[in-house]
C-alpha angles and dihedrals in degrees: 000000000000100000115143109129132084093233097065105029095090095049094043094053095046093049099053101078106202089031090064089048089052089054092051092047093051091045089057088057088057093251116164121248094250094052089050088055090049093053090046085058093240104171120243111276145111093312088076093061123096097252088062096057098090090051092046092049091051091048090052094043094244113154119219091251092055127083117291134155090273095039130107093254112078122227110254092207104052092020089232093298091130090070116127089215088069091047091051090049091055094047091043093056090047092052092048089063091057097218112183089220120134094196140029141190112227123204128181131203117195131202112265090237090067090070091050092049092046089054090047092055092047090055091046091055091043090054091054092046091244101115110136114250096260095033090219116121122205105272115262092215091054092049096051090044089052091050092051093046093050092053090046090053090059086062093049096262113131125201116250123162089206095050119129087227116080130189110194114189121192118188122202135189114187094187093064098027095119099037093107094055093091088069091061094042092060114113094239096043114130093203118101114191126193126197121203138166125235123178092342095310124110117226130187123205124202090027098117139144089245091054091050093051091046092051092048088057091053097045114092119231093247093049092048095050090048090057103035135034120258118229092035115261124256121266129218097212133029126237121276136208100267094180137007116187118189111186137159132196111267122258124216130222117190136190144120125279131208124205109203098179135045130246094050117123124211092236129012107295118212134173104199104316095332118101110224101193124041095214135036132188089235092057097045095047100028101052098060090043090049089053091048099051095028095226129167094237143336139221124207116214116188132191090252122317137252122222117266091254093052122090122224109216138156114051092345134243119296114244142154132209118221108210113203120216098349119197092200121046101156098087121168120220092241091058091056091042088056090063091055090047093049093052091048094047092050090050090234115186085231118065131178133209135193092012109180146141111271134190120257090246091056090069088073088073089070094049096042092046093060093088099037109040123096129211135212119216137188118199138179107221135185129210126201089236133014117273123234120241088248092055091048091050090048092052092047091049089054089046093056090057094050127246127242111215132199107206125185116202105285118253091236093062100029090105091065105025131068115258098251138144112235126196112220133169131221106212096192140002134185127178119198123186118234119171128330110327095345123107138179113235121195120182145161119218144171118264114277097033115142101226099183091053091048089058100049100021097235093248091310095311091118117054129221100019133180089249089054092049091049094044092227137083113280134187137182118242102178135003132196130183107222101180142006108199102216124122098233143174097031115249113268123246094281089058094236132100117221113230128205122228113239097023 
């Protein structure tokens, strides 16, 4: 029955004999106009929109004082869900967030009682010999989704199931929330529910929409009508929007950061409720980006991390920022460049380079590079006694050949890391004397090498160590990372990275 325009709905309904009787019968059960159309199997189309209601009511013979979707009596079948006021509320909240999306995927979750009440109405019509030929009403979920999508389209938002923008609508109706329970309480029910309490909240497992639909299929007509009213009983209040989730796929912004001062952690560092470091890379870089893309939150992922008391110099450490649920995704290069410029102009101890939008798949470079990248360090070290020129030459000769280390998990991180022995290689080492017992140590190592422990030995947990090579106690005073050899972020479309003077 291809009826989906205002021009032919009146004539179609009045010419279908029993169909008109069905409409009158449902009207007597206080069913709304749109649910009557659904049970008459009217396909989804403009007749389901608000401006069609007067015409539909006239076609069905519903007077203005009688129940309709906008009336004071709520439909006992759809629970008042097919109310344009609810649709407008959904779209209104979406528009308030000012997403720059041009499309959206819309999903709908209905109260479980809707399926029970739908079945009740079907049996009522069946009992009066007015069941439509196929017995399949137009799906309520599809109708409300259509209504939302049509209103969205008026605001330039098209429907696309593959869109990165999702609108998830969950309807609730507290008054009928437990109406389906009789299906599970039947002696021959195959559903076993379990209620438990967690953190003061009660949860029920096994109590799903799928289980309700399955049990309805197993329940005979006579058993159902003996346990639940047919037609469905009236309700005092209509359904409400129990949840509205607006979420968008994350966007990623990559770059390289420099840390020009010590005592700055990569991410906020807390011990219990006490914050240990005043600044973090994530805060300094993430907050202006959060303001730019208007996201809910962000997560900084670095290619490794240096300790808070270690500077990150040279070209900087590769990182990306994952921005969750961004409202703005059309970001111009000059807007991102402005963040770099602002940090540089304010002489921030945290600087960024090569900041740019990247593709989700580009983030794999960070993960895959963990095992392959190398790092260059510069350290100020102290020895308990000065080293002879011969000893320095001996250590540097070993360093040129490379050193294979066996490193047990350091004592300082043993409380949060597994007690393992890791094999790491130093690819180069050079020791240069400064004054007294102070020396400059430069080295290149594989990713994951504990440099501080290599210097002092960590009570023998790293072997060999610089202290062992020198034959005297050694300790590290300062440590800088001078280079992380990972090609990231990927070069932009013009093939060239833009560099910043002074970084």
